[in-house]
Each structure stands twice: as structure tokens, then as C-alpha cells.
C-alpha positions in Angstrom: 2.5 9.5 -26.5 3.4 12.7 -24.8 2.5 14.2 -21.3 2.9 17.8 -20.7 3.9 18.4 -17.1 2.3 21.8 -15.8 3.0 23.4 -12.6 -0.6 24.5 -12.3 -3.8 23.2 -10.8 -6.6 22.1 -13.5 -9.3 22.6 -11.0 -10.1 25.4 -8.1 -10.0 22.4 -5.6 -7.0 20.7 -7.0 -8.9 17.4 -7.3 -7.7 16.7 -11.0 -4.0 15.8 -11.4 -4.1 14.7 -15.1 -6.0 14.5 -18.1 -5.6 12.2 -21.0 -8.4 11.3 -23.3 -8.5 7.4 -24.1 -6.5 6.3 -27.2 -5.0 9.9 -27.2 -1.4 11.0 -28.2 -1.3 13.9 -25.9 -2.2 14.5 -22.0 -1.4 16.9 -19.2 -0.1 16.4 -15.9 -1.1 19.2 -13.1 1.7 19.1 -10.5 1.0 22.6 -8.6 1.1 21.4 -4.5 1.1 17.5 -5.5 3.3 15.1 -3.9 5.9 13.0 -5.7 3.9 9.9 -5.1 0.7 11.6 -6.5 2.5 12.9 -9.6 4.0 9.3 -10.4 0.6 7.6 -9.7 -1.1 10.0 -11.9 1.5 9.6 -14.7 0.8 5.9 -14.6 -2.9 6.5 -14.4 -2.8 8.7 -17.6 -0.7 6.4 -19.6 -3.4 3.6 -19.1 -6.0 5.8 -20.6 -3.6 7.2 -23.6 -1.6 3.9 -24.4 -4.1 1.3 -23.5 -7.5 2.8 -23.8 -8.4 1.8 -20.2 -11.6 3.3 -18.5 -12.5 4.0 -15.2 -14.6 1.1 -13.6 -17.0 3.7 -12.5 -17.7 5.0 -16.2 -20.9 4.5 -17.8 -21.1 1.4 -20.2 -18.1 -0.5 -18.4 -20.4 -2.7 -16.3 -18.2 -2.2 -13.3 -19.7 1.0 -11.8 -19.7 -0.6 -8.1 -16.4 -1.9 -8.4 -13.5 -0.4 -6.7 -11.2 1.8 -8.9 -8.3 -0.1 -10.1 -6.3 2.2 -12.2 
């Protein structure tokens, strides 16, 4: 798995810090104006999608739409 660290923002409001399609080999971490803690948390979060094919708990079809997000 590869994560590309990019010193830019993905969205104009800065709300997206990472992108890794589930079961993918490649992802992106957007670090512009992000704290060190946010970058570390995002790296771990995206690894969960890429290596372990984890989904968000609120994703359709997961059955946990009302649960607190755990990754």
C-alpha cells in the first residue's frame, strides 16, 4: 500500500484530509493547514480502508448508520 502525502487541500473548506478507496493500493493524505495529530489520525484511518477494507459506520449497507464513527 502506498500513501502519497500532498501539501495541498482536497476541498476548499479543508474538510477532507485523506482519500483511500477500500481495498486499494494507493491513497492520498492532504496536509495543508492540518495539525500533526490530524495527519497521524488520517494516515491510520486511510490504512483501515486500504489494507483492511473497513467502511465508515455510516455508509449505506453497513447496518451501523446510527452508530458513532469508530475509525
